[in-house]
N, C-alpha and C positions, 0 to 999 in steps of 0.2 A: 848148870841146870841139866844139861844132857847127861852128865854123870849121875846126878841125883835120880833122874827118871829111869835111866837104863845103864846101870854100872857095867854090865857085861860087855857093852860096846867098847870099853876101854881096856879090855883084857889084852895082854900081849904074851908072847912066848916066855919072856923073862920077868914079867910083872903080873901080879894080881890086878884086877881093876882098881882097887883102892891104892895100891902102890903106884900104878901108872898115873893116876890122877894126882897123887901126892908129888910125884916127880914133875909133872907139868906145872902144878901150882908153885913148887919150889923154883922152877926155872923162870916163871913169870914174875915172882916176887924178888928173886935174886938174893944172894947173901946168906940165906939160911940153909942149913943142911948140906953145905958144900956143893950145891948144884952149880954146874957150869952154865952160865946164863946166856951164852951166845945165841942170838936170835936165829942164826942159821941152823943150829942144832935143834932148837925148839920147833922151828918151821919144818924141818925134816921129820921130826916125831909126829907132828900133827898131820902133815901131808901123807906120810906112810899110813897112818890110821885111816884117813879119808879114802885113800886108794883102795885099801882092803875092804872097807865097810860101805863106802858110798861112791864108787867110781864114776857113775853117770853124773851125779851132782857135782863132783869135783871137776869133771871135764867142762861143765858149763860155767863154773865160777873161777877156775884157776887158769889164767892165760897159758897157752902152750909154750910161749917164750920163757916162762918162769920155771918150767919143769926141767 
C-alpha cells in the first residue's frame, strides 16, 4: 500500500522504486526470480529504508537491542 501511494519512498541507489518493491516482493514470496529469501537480508533492507526515511518512527517501534 505504501508503495502504491508513494513509490518514490522505495527508491534506492541501486534500484528504481519499482525494482526495489519487486525485490522486496520476491524475497517475501521466495522461490521466484532467484531472490535470496533469508529473513535477515529482508529485515536489513526494510530497516535501512526506515532509517533513511522515517528515523524517529523507527526509533519508537524497533527495540534498541535489535539494532
